[in-house]
N, C-alpha and C positions, 0 to 999 in steps of 0.2 A: 693325615690325621695325627694329633698329638696323643698317641696311645699311652704314654707314660705320664702324661699330665693329669693330675687329679685336682681340679679347681675347688676352692672353697666356695660353696654355693650358699647364698642367703635367700630365703623365701620371705618376701614382704607381703604382709596381710593387713590391709586397712580394715578396721572394725568399728562399727557403730551399732550399739544395742544388739549384739549377736550372741547373747547368752544361750539361746535355744540350740544353736548349732556349733558353738565354738569348741566344745569338748571333742566332738566327732572330727571337726576340721583339724585340730591340732594333732590328735592321734593319727589321723590318716596321713598328714604331711610328714610327721615324724617317721612313719613307716616308709614313705617315699624316700626320705633322706637315708634311712637305714639300708633300703634295698639298693639304692644307687651307690652307696658307699661299699656295700658287699660286692658289687659288680666292678669296683675300682674305677667308677666314672667320676666320682666326686671325693673330696677329702672328708675324713671323719670329723673334721672341725666345722663342717657345714652346720647351719642353724636356721631357726625361724625367727623372724622379727615382726611382731604384731604391734600395730599402732592403734591405740584406743582413741578414737576421734570424739572425745567428750561424751562417752556413753553414760546413760543414767541407770542402767541395769547392772548386772553382776559381771559384765565383760572383763573389767580390770581385775576383779577378784580371781576369775578363772585364769587369766594370764599370769598373775602373780603366783598362784598356786602351782601352776606347771613349772614356772621358773625356779621355785624352791626345790622341786623334785628333779628337774632336768635343766642344766645350764645351757642346753641347746635351744631352749625357748627364751628368747629375749624380747624386749618391747619398750614402748614409750606410751605415756598417757598425756593427752592434751588437757589444758585447764578448761577448755570448752570445745564445742563443735566448730571446726574450721572448714569442714567439707572433705569429700573423698579425694579430690586432686591434691589438696594440701597434705592429707594423710599419706598419700603415695609419695609425694616429694620428701616428706619427713622420713619415710621408710628408706628411700633411696639414700638420703643423706646420712641417716643413722647407720646403715650397713657399710657405707663407704668409710665412715669414721671408725667403726669397729674393725673393719677389714674383711674383704671378700674379693674373689676373682670375678664373680658374676652374681647377679641378683635376678630372681624371678618374682614378679608381682602377680598375685592371684586374689580373687574375691573371697571373703570369709565364708560365703555360703556354698563354696565349691560347686557352683553351677558350671564353671569352666572345668574342663577335664584335667584333673591333677595328674593323671598318668601320662599326659603329653609332656610333662616336665622333663622326662627322660629324653624325648626327641629334641626338646629345646637344648639340653645339655650336649647332646650329640652334635648338633649343628654349631654350637659354640666351640666345641673341641675341634670342629672342622675349620674354624677360622672366622665365624660370623661374630661381629660385635653386638649386633642387635638381632633378636629372633622374635618376630611379631606373631601373635596368635590371631588367626582369622576364623571367625565363626563360619561353619558350613551352612547354616541356615538360621532363620529367626522364627522357627516354629513355636518356640515357647513365648514369643511376644504377642501382644494384642495387635489387631489390624492397624490401629492408630499408631502404635509405636513402630511397627514395621514401616509404615508409610513415611512417617517423619524421619526415621533413620535413613531411608533411601534418599529422601529429599536433602538431608543434611550432607551426606557424603557426595552427592552429585553437585550440590552448591559449593562445597569446599573445593571440589575438582575444578569447577568453572572459575573459582576465585584464585586458583593457582596453588592451593595446598593439595598435592597429589596423595591424599590419604587413601589407602586401599579400602574398598567396600567391606563392611562388616569387620573392620579393624577393632581391636579391643585393648583394654589395659592389661590383658594377660600376655606378658612378654618377658623375655630375658634380655638383660643389658649387661655389658661387660664393665669391668672396672674402668676401662678407658672411656666408655660412654658416660659413666658417672662422673669422672674427672672433668669431662667437657661440660656436663650439665652444671657443674659448679661455676663455670665461667659465665653462665646466663643468670643475671641478677633479677630478672623479671619476677615480680611478686605474684603474677597470675600466669605463670608459665603453662602453656597448653602442651601437655606431655605427648599426646598422640601426634601432634604436628611437629614437635621438637625432634622426637626420635626418628620420625620419618624424613625430616628435612636436614638432619645433621650431617649426612653424607657418609657415615660409616657403613661397612659391609653388612648387609641385611639379608636375613633368610626368613622364610615364612612357614608356619605350621598351622594346618587346618584342624579344627577340633569341633566336636559336637557339644552343644549346651544342654545340661541336664536340668530337670525341674529342681527348684529350690527345696532343700531338705527340711527347712523349718523357718518360721517367721515370714516377714514380708520384705520386699525390696525397699531400700532406703532412697532409691533414685526415683523421685516423682517428676511430674511434668515440668514444674518450675525449675528444679535443679538441672534437668536435661536441657531446657532452653538456655539456662545460664551458661552451661558448658558449651553449648553450640555458639552462643554469642561471643563468648570468650575466645573460642577457636577462630571465629571469623575475624574479629577485631585484632587478634594477636598475629595472624599470619597473612593478612591481605589488606591492601588499601584500594582494591578494585571497587568496593562500594562507594568510596569517596569519589573515585573517578566517574562512576555512573552518575553520582549527584551532579558533578560538574557538567557532564554531557546533557543531562536533563535540564539543567539551568540554561544552557545555550539553546536547546530545542524550545523551551518555554518562552525565552526571550524572542526567538525568531517567529514563533507562532503569534505572539502578542504584537510584534511589529507588523506582520502581514494583516492581522485583523484591524489594527489601528490604521494602516495605510488604506485598506478597503473602505473603512468608515469615512476617512477624510476625502477620498476620491469621490464617493457617492454624494457627499455633502456639497462638494464644490461644483461638480459637473452635473448632478441630477437634482440638486437642491431638495433632497428629501432624506429623512432618517431611515436607514436600512431596516428591513424587517429582520426577525430572528432573535428577538430578545430572549426567548426560551433557550435557544441555542447558546446564547452568550452566558446565561445563568448556569447552564450545564457545564460549559467550558470553564467558567469561573470556579465552580465547585470541584471539578476534576483537577484543575491545576492547583487549586488550594490544597486538595488532598495530597497531591504529589509533593508540594512544598512542606507540608507537615511531616510526611514520611521521610523526606530528605533531612529535615531538621532532626528527626529521631535517629537516623543513621549517624549524622554528625555528632549527636549527643552521646551515642554509644562510644565513639572514639574519644571524645572529650572526657567521658567518664573513665575510660581505660587509662588515659594519660593522667587524670587526676589521682586515681588509685596508685599508679606507679610513682608519681611525684611525691606523694605522702611518705613513701618508703617505710610503711609499717611492716613488722615482721610477718612472714608467711604464716607462722604458727608459734605457739608458746607451749613448751613441754612443762608439765607439772612434775613428772618424775620419769626416770628411765632405768630399765633393767638391762645390764650388759653381761 
């Protein structure tokens, strides 16, 4: 353990319309930094970096107000809403440019246990480049969200992305990991997959999720589905291979049905019965074809977005 090493810790907080809870969040995280510094676990130069993802409320006013009073509160404001993952990436890139030894990302509503940050830092000081937060349970989620989350993680595992169950964006990453992230130019980088796949020494911290202190979650079903599709198309080509296998199976079944029809026509001189069966098969395989086209379309869309090479985000202003 590097007992004399006091890393500069940056805490990255993506924010979108969080005026109801942001004052409490900033105060509590500043206390965490102060306590860790008093224990000589982090440098007194550690700071918060808040990313305003195009909020329409007073989120940026609160961030600016804290920055004027305390230089340990830094941040950036997007010109519009680009999404949670883009805000996280902007936070990581922002603290890398400012300077830090490690960065912890945490949600602005502090549903994730902020007191686990000390354990994250301990594991980093023990040599881990990535410390991933794992939820102990999903008791705070609805039944639908629990079910879809389990399905997503199991599907990702089957497709080859070995992401731990109940993995979250509550994590610590080292400066080395941030430097490697700079080498990945993907515009739709799937962070949970990237940090799990990069190959650096990884440790895990389990934490309990608390009820949201104020406001409502900004992650709705559409955004969660988009995140899941981005993860699948970014880290696996298995769905495309499944499409190829289904194509061969459908061609083989079609050949067998066609051969049977010709055989009965030639040798028995009659039209085979089973038109209802044929219609059912036609609808079934037609549905599979449409589904396969949809899967291919997702990959084509992913390539299309990457080829355009538009910026991940645009900052309106930044406070350093």
